[in-house]
Backbone as JSON, one array per atom type, in Angstrom:
{
  "sequence": "XXXXXXXXXXXXXXXXXXXXXXXXXXXXXXXXXXXXXXXXXXXXXXXXXXXXXXXXXXXXXXXXXXXXXXXXXXXXXXXXXXXXXXXXXXXXXXXXXXXXXXXXXXXXXXXXXXXXXXXX",
  "N": [[61.45, -116.74, 118.75], [61.87, -118.36, 121.87], [62.46, -119.01, 125.38], [62.11, -121.79, 126.01], [62.22, -123.06, 123.49], [64.8, -122.32, 122.67], [66.31, -123.59, 124.66], [65.76, -126.32, 124.13], [66.91, -126.48, 121.59], [69.6, -125.99, 122.22], [70.11, -128.22, 123.82], [70.04, -130.15, 121.82], [72.31, -129.64, 120.29], [74.52, -129.51, 121.94], [76.27, -131.67, 122.36], [77.77, -131.68, 120.06], [79.59, -129.68, 120.32], [82.94, -128.88, 121.27], [84.54, -130.24, 124.19], [85.09, -128.27, 127.12], [84.77, -125.9, 125.76], [84.0, -122.42, 125.15], [81.04, -120.7, 125.16], [79.72, -117.94, 123.7], [77.38, -115.56, 124.64], [74.81, -113.16, 124.14], [72.57, -110.9, 125.84], [69.96, -111.67, 125.24], [66.5, -112.23, 125.87], [65.68, -114.95, 125.69], [68.04, -116.29, 126.09], [68.46, -115.91, 128.71], [66.85, -117.19, 130.65], [65.82, -117.94, 133.85], [66.56, -120.57, 136.22], [64.8, -120.81, 138.32], [62.22, -118.76, 139.74], [63.11, -116.06, 141.68], [62.03, -114.72, 144.73], [60.8, -111.31, 145.01], [60.25, -107.76, 145.71], [57.63, -107.53, 144.77], [56.49, -109.97, 145.15], [54.12, -112.07, 146.73], [53.72, -112.22, 150.27], [53.2, -114.74, 151.49], [54.13, -116.43, 149.47], [56.84, -115.81, 149.45], [57.59, -116.74, 151.97], [57.02, -119.49, 151.62], [58.88, -120.1, 149.57], [61.31, -119.63, 150.92], [61.1, -121.55, 153.0], [61.04, -123.88, 151.47], [63.65, -123.91, 150.72], [64.89, -124.65, 152.99], [65.11, -122.8, 155.02], [64.41, -121.54, 158.26], [61.59, -120.1, 159.62], [60.87, -118.69, 162.37], [59.45, -116.79, 163.68], [57.05, -114.08, 163.52], [57.47, -112.09, 160.62], [58.16, -109.14, 158.71], [57.75, -108.25, 155.23], [60.12, -107.02, 154.29], [62.09, -108.04, 156.01], [61.93, -110.74, 155.38], [62.74, -110.63, 152.72], [65.36, -109.83, 153.09], [66.4, -112.21, 154.05], [66.01, -113.76, 151.76], [67.77, -112.43, 149.98], [70.18, -113.04, 151.16], [70.54, -115.78, 150.69], [70.15, -115.95, 148.0], [72.27, -116.0, 145.95], [72.88, -118.74, 145.68], [70.79, -119.8, 144.26], [70.11, -118.24, 142.09], [70.29, -118.72, 139.05], [70.99, -119.32, 135.58], [69.12, -121.26, 133.27], [70.26, -122.27, 130.88], [73.02, -122.01, 131.43], [73.33, -123.9, 133.46], [72.71, -126.22, 132.06], [74.82, -126.38, 130.13], [77.01, -126.61, 131.82], [76.74, -129.2, 132.81], [77.69, -130.61, 130.71], [80.32, -130.03, 130.53], [80.99, -127.52, 129.41], [81.21, -123.92, 128.94], [79.5, -120.86, 129.57], [79.91, -117.6, 128.39], [78.84, -114.53, 129.14], [78.01, -111.61, 127.45], [78.45, -108.15, 128.31], [75.57, -106.08, 129.02], [74.23, -104.19, 126.29], [76.5, -104.16, 124.66], [76.86, -105.21, 122.05], [78.73, -105.15, 120.04], [80.9, -106.53, 120.9], [80.35, -109.11, 120.37], [81.29, -111.79, 118.42], [79.72, -112.76, 116.29], [78.48, -110.56, 115.27], [80.31, -109.34, 113.57], [80.3, -111.08, 111.4], [77.61, -110.81, 110.6], [77.64, -108.12, 109.88], [79.18, -108.11, 107.54], [77.54, -109.65, 105.9], [75.3, -108.01, 105.74], [76.37, -105.83, 104.37], [76.92, -107.03, 101.92], [74.34, -107.56, 101.06], [73.35, -105.07, 100.46]],
  "CA": [[62.28, -117.55, 119.63], [61.57, -118.23, 123.29], [63.41, -119.74, 126.24], [61.95, -123.24, 125.91], [62.72, -123.48, 122.18], [66.26, -122.18, 122.68], [66.85, -124.65, 125.54], [65.7, -127.59, 123.38], [67.91, -126.41, 120.52], [70.92, -126.15, 122.84], [70.23, -129.65, 124.19], [70.27, -130.95, 120.62], [73.63, -129.4, 119.68], [75.59, -129.4, 122.94], [77.24, -132.77, 122.18], [78.62, -131.39, 118.9], [80.6, -128.69, 120.72], [84.09, -129.47, 121.95], [84.58, -130.1, 125.64], [85.78, -127.08, 127.65], [84.61, -124.73, 124.9], [83.31, -121.27, 125.72], [79.93, -120.28, 124.31], [79.49, -116.52, 123.94], [75.97, -115.21, 124.5], [74.38, -111.82, 124.53], [71.56, -110.91, 126.89], [68.61, -111.87, 124.71], [65.65, -112.83, 126.91], [65.64, -116.42, 125.62], [69.32, -116.78, 126.62], [68.55, -115.52, 130.12], [65.77, -117.76, 131.45], [66.32, -118.41, 135.15], [66.12, -121.91, 136.64], [63.61, -120.61, 139.15], [61.92, -117.36, 140.03], [63.53, -115.64, 143.02], [61.08, -113.7, 145.23], [61.22, -109.91, 145.07], [59.29, -106.9, 146.42], [56.26, -107.7, 144.29], [56.04, -111.32, 145.46], [53.26, -112.17, 147.91], [54.42, -112.63, 151.49], [53.06, -116.2, 151.66], [54.99, -117.08, 148.48], [58.22, -115.62, 149.91], [57.77, -117.69, 153.08], [57.07, -120.84, 151.05], [60.16, -120.24, 148.87], [62.36, -119.75, 151.94], [60.96, -122.83, 153.68], [61.45, -124.9, 150.5], [65.12, -123.88, 150.68], [65.41, -125.09, 154.29], [65.2, -121.7, 155.97], [63.43, -121.63, 159.34], [60.94, -118.83, 159.96], [60.38, -119.04, 163.7], [58.73, -115.67, 164.28], [56.44, -113.24, 162.48], [58.41, -111.18, 159.96], [57.62, -108.31, 157.63], [58.31, -108.61, 153.92], [61.51, -106.54, 154.18], [62.95, -109.0, 156.73], [61.95, -111.96, 154.58], [63.57, -110.38, 151.53], [66.75, -109.87, 153.54], [66.76, -113.64, 154.06], [66.1, -114.17, 150.36], [69.0, -111.87, 149.4], [71.33, -113.73, 151.75], [70.74, -117.1, 150.06], [69.87, -115.81, 146.57], [73.33, -116.42, 145.02], [72.86, -120.19, 145.48], [69.66, -120.21, 143.44], [69.92, -117.29, 140.99], [71.08, -119.31, 137.97], [70.37, -119.42, 134.26], [68.89, -122.65, 132.85], [71.25, -122.64, 129.85], [74.32, -122.16, 132.08], [73.33, -125.17, 134.17], [72.75, -127.27, 131.04], [76.16, -126.53, 129.53], [77.93, -127.09, 132.87], [76.65, -130.66, 132.92], [78.39, -131.15, 129.55], [81.7, -129.52, 130.58], [81.14, -126.33, 128.58], [81.05, -122.7, 129.73], [78.84, -119.71, 128.93], [80.45, -116.27, 128.66], [77.78, -113.56, 128.82], [78.48, -110.27, 127.12], [77.78, -107.12, 129.11], [74.43, -105.48, 128.31], [74.43, -103.08, 125.34], [77.83, -104.24, 124.05], [76.76, -106.22, 120.99], [79.92, -105.13, 119.17], [81.86, -107.51, 121.41], [79.92, -110.42, 119.94], [81.92, -112.1, 117.13], [78.75, -112.98, 115.22], [78.14, -109.26, 114.69], [81.23, -109.11, 112.45], [79.78, -111.85, 110.27], [76.37, -110.18, 110.14], [77.91, -106.84, 109.21], [79.61, -108.38, 106.17], [76.35, -110.11, 105.17], [74.47, -106.83, 105.5], [77.04, -105.04, 103.32], [76.74, -107.77, 100.69], [72.94, -107.47, 100.65], [73.0, -103.7, 100.05]],
  "C": [[61.81, -117.32, 121.06], [62.53, -119.12, 124.07], [63.33, -121.24, 126.09], [62.5, -123.77, 124.58], [64.24, -123.41, 122.13], [66.91, -123.28, 123.52], [66.87, -125.99, 124.81], [66.74, -127.62, 122.27], [69.31, -126.64, 121.1], [71.14, -127.6, 123.27], [70.59, -130.5, 122.97], [71.67, -130.76, 120.03], [74.8, -129.47, 120.66], [76.66, -130.48, 122.76], [78.18, -132.51, 121.0], [79.71, -130.37, 119.2], [81.73, -129.37, 121.46], [84.0, -129.27, 123.46], [85.44, -128.89, 126.01], [85.66, -125.87, 126.74], [83.87, -123.63, 125.65], [82.27, -120.81, 124.7], [79.63, -118.83, 124.67], [78.02, -116.21, 123.67], [75.74, -113.76, 124.86], [73.26, -111.95, 125.56], [70.14, -110.98, 126.35], [67.77, -112.57, 125.77], [65.64, -114.36, 126.88], [66.97, -117.05, 126.02], [69.35, -116.69, 128.15], [67.38, -116.01, 130.96], [66.37, -118.34, 132.73], [65.79, -119.82, 135.44], [64.86, -121.82, 137.49], [63.45, -119.13, 139.44], [62.29, -117.07, 141.48], [62.53, -114.59, 143.5], [61.68, -112.29, 145.24], [60.13, -109.1, 145.77], [57.85, -107.11, 145.98], [55.7, -109.1, 144.56], [55.18, -111.3, 146.73], [54.03, -112.72, 149.1], [54.36, -114.14, 151.69], [53.97, -116.95, 150.69], [56.47, -116.93, 148.86], [58.51, -116.62, 151.02], [57.89, -119.11, 152.55], [58.41, -121.08, 150.36], [61.29, -120.45, 149.87], [62.29, -121.11, 152.64], [61.36, -123.99, 152.76], [62.98, -125.0, 150.41], [65.74, -124.27, 152.03], [65.56, -124.0, 155.32], [64.08, -121.83, 157.01], [62.91, -120.23, 159.64], [60.22, -119.08, 161.28], [59.65, -117.9, 164.41], [58.07, -114.87, 163.17], [57.46, -112.23, 161.92], [57.66, -110.36, 158.92], [58.33, -108.68, 156.33], [59.77, -108.19, 153.79], [62.47, -107.51, 154.87], [63.06, -110.31, 155.94], [62.83, -111.79, 153.34], [65.04, -110.28, 151.88], [67.27, -111.31, 153.58], [66.93, -114.16, 152.64], [67.43, -113.7, 149.76], [70.25, -112.55, 149.94], [71.61, -115.05, 151.04], [70.56, -117.08, 148.54], [71.0, -116.3, 145.66], [73.36, -117.93, 144.75], [71.83, -120.61, 144.45], [69.42, -119.34, 142.22], [70.78, -117.72, 139.81], [70.27, -119.36, 136.69], [70.26, -120.89, 133.86], [69.94, -123.11, 131.84], [72.63, -122.86, 130.48], [74.41, -123.51, 132.78], [73.39, -126.34, 133.19], [74.17, -127.47, 130.52], [77.2, -126.99, 130.56], [77.93, -128.61, 132.97], [77.36, -131.36, 131.75], [79.82, -130.61, 129.45], [81.96, -128.43, 129.55], [80.88, -125.11, 129.45], [80.34, -121.63, 128.9], [79.58, -118.44, 129.35], [79.38, -115.29, 128.2], [78.4, -112.2, 128.57], [77.78, -109.25, 128.02], [76.61, -106.52, 128.31], [74.87, -104.3, 127.43], [75.84, -103.03, 124.75], [77.84, -105.29, 122.95], [77.98, -106.24, 120.08], [81.0, -106.08, 119.66], [81.53, -108.92, 120.95], [80.5, -110.72, 118.55], [80.92, -112.29, 115.99], [78.36, -111.66, 114.55], [79.06, -108.9, 113.52], [80.74, -109.85, 111.21], [78.53, -111.21, 109.71], [76.65, -108.86, 109.42], [78.38, -107.07, 107.77], [78.45, -108.89, 105.31], [75.48, -108.92, 104.8], [75.05, -105.97, 104.39], [76.83, -105.71, 101.96], [75.32, -107.62, 100.16], [72.55, -106.08, 100.16], [73.19, -103.48, 98.59]]
}
């Protein structure tokens, strides 16, 4: 499974889910594909500047990477979104993400545990 395959699958079934439903997801990598990559410490300075300028930020003086990343962190919440979350929002559904390492909170785990017991 990968992010693109999961996204296509979700697009194909989203209409079958009731409006205003809540979809519970764990933190599998294919559930957590971001809409866009947010610059970080390992991003090239020129790429950070381009990202900021693409977002409408004005860079009117020479800045070091730390200053640029401060700007990124200030506007990051507007752009730090999951692709799946944005998809389901457009269909009036909601994603509830489980906290990391808490798979026991996922209802599907109860079903899998009974299947596993049956297979033993």
